[in-house]
N, C-alpha and C positions, 0 to 999 in steps of 0.2 A: 214348348218345345216337345215335339214328338220323341218319346227314347224307346220306341218298340224294341231295338237290340238289346238297350242296356238292361232294361227291366227283366227280360228273358235270360240273360246273362247272370243277374242278382238271383232268379227261380234256379236256374239249375246248376249254379256253382254252389249256391248257400251259401252267399257274402253276407246275405244278413240272416243271421238266424236264432231264433228263441229256443232256448233249452226250458221245456215244460217239466222235466223231474217227475215223469211218469203221470203227470194229471191226465185224465180223462175229459175229453168234450164229446165223447159221443152221443149225450143228452141234449147238448147246448148248440152244437155246430151251427145248428142254423140259426140260433140266437145270435152267434158271434156275428153270422155274416149281415144278418138284422139287423145291428149295430150299425152299419153303414149305409143304413137305407136312406138316408136323407141327403147323403152326397151331392153335390153338384155338380154336373156335366156340361163340359164348356161346349162341346162338339154339338151344335144342332141336328134335330132330327132328321131333317132334309139331308146335311150332308152326311149323315149315317147312312141313308139310305142310300145315297148315290155314290159315296167312297168308301165304304163299309167304315167300321169301328176306327176311330182315331183318339189313342187314350194321351191324356198330358201327364204331367209328371206327377200332381198329387192324386190323380185318379189310380194310376201305378203303385203308387206306395202305399196306397190302402189295399191294393190286390195282394201287395207282398206280405203285408201283416196278418190279412186272412189266411194267406198261403203257409204263412210261418206256424200259424196254431193248429191247422187243421191237418196239415202236412204229417202232425206228429202222433196222432191219432189212429186207430183203426176201428173199422165200421162192417159189420155184417149185414146183410143182405137185407134184412127187415130195417134195419136202420137207416141204409142206404135208401131204400124206397119211401119211408117215413122223411128223411132230410130233404128229398128232391121234391116230394108235394111241399114240404115247408117252404123250399127256396121260391116253388113256383107261385106262393100264393102271395107272395111280397107285390105290393103295388109300388114298384121302386125302378126309376128308368138304370140307375146302377147296376141295380142285381140283375133286371132283366138281360140287359146289353151282356152282361158278363156271366150268365145263367149256365151258358155251357162250360164256361172254365172252370165254375164252383162244383158243377157237376162231375165234371174229367177230374177234379181234385178229390172228390166224394170217392172215385171208382179206384183211382191210384192207392187208396188206402183199405179196398176191402179185402175182409179176411173172411173163412171160413167157406161152406158149401153154399152154391147160388145155384136155384133150380136152373135144370139143362136149356129150357123155353128162354128163362129169363137171361140168362148168361149168354145165350146167342142174340138176343136184342141188345145188351151192353156192349158184346162185342162188336156189331155193326154200328152203334153209336160212335164209337172208339174210332174205327175206321173211316168212317166219315168225318171225323174230327181232324184224323191224321192229314186230310186231302184240304182242310180249311184254308182260307189265304188269312187268316188269323194267326200271327205267330207266335202269340201266347196260348192259342187254343190248340196249337199244333205242337207248344212244348208241353203242355199238360196231356195230351193226347200221347205221346209218347212215355211218359210217365203211367198212364193207364193200361199200358199193356201190360205191365208186370204182372199182377193177379193172375193172369192167365195162362200164361207160360206156352202161346198158342203158335204154331208156325204160320198159323194165316196172318199173321203180323209183318213176317220177315221181308215181303216183297215192298210195303208201306215204308216200313224203317229202311232199308235200302235204297230208297228212291228219296227220301229224306235225307240221308247221308249225300248223295248225289246233287239234291238240287240245293244243299242250303252251303254251296263252298265259300259263302262270304259270310257266314256265322260259325266259326268254330265250335263255339258252346253247342249249339245245336246239334252239329256232327258230332260232337264226343257224346252227349248223353241219347243219341239214335243209337250208337256203337254200342254204348253202354247198356241200353235196354236191349237190343239186339241179343247182346251175349247173356241175356238172362232167358233167352228161350233155348233149351236143351235140344240137341238132336244133330246130324251131318248136315241139314239144310241151314242153320244157322252159321254152320263152319264156312259151307261152300259161298253163303253170303259173305261173310267177312274177309275170305280170300279174294274173292272178286272185289269188292271195295279197296283193299291193299294194292291190289294189281292195276287198278282203274285210277285211284287217286296219288299222284304222285307228292306225295304231303308226308314229311319225315315224321311230323308229330303225330298223325294220324295211324301211321305205320308204327310207331311205337305202341300207342294203344292198342291196334287192333292185336298186334305179336302178344303184347300183355294177356289180351281177352283169351286170347287161342290158348297160351299156356294155361291159363286158369279151368279153361273148358277141359284139356287134356287131363289135367289132376282131378276132375271134377266124377268125369264120365268115363274114364278109362282106367 
């Protein structure tokens, strides 16, 4: 059974969590991913080319395990580059088909300064992922906007909120990540969403984020 929606909700709500007590995985995050290199993929390569990636329950479970480990760490840019190269070096179908998911996960926990030209490349990569047809990739891309606090992401996050009306978890996550971006354009976007979506739960969340924004920036 395909459970794209279920696993996304698990990822974005933290239903499955691992408390790592401050242990750092900066040096072996790629090794963590590599431990799953021999995972069997049930979907045929032909099916993947025609219909896109369809993940079975077991594959999704492994992705959750990896996510729960790496999301608790923080990487500087040099670590990120090294880890991306390491991910690309694996000759594993599981890793190759989920490489974008893993790279976005690394981006979401980037800290410190990133060279401006490299930062622009990463932002472009995240924007492309925000428009993916793969819901897991979209979910990770939403989180990957946070390290940059850049208004360039506002229209893409806003679009996700409007287009994910059947996925409340994704809507809420996009709103939360949108609220991380400081400035009047964020407030305008949140107000637009609240006016256009007649959903009490979404309205309540937006009102909360707007109040927090008022407290932080005024």
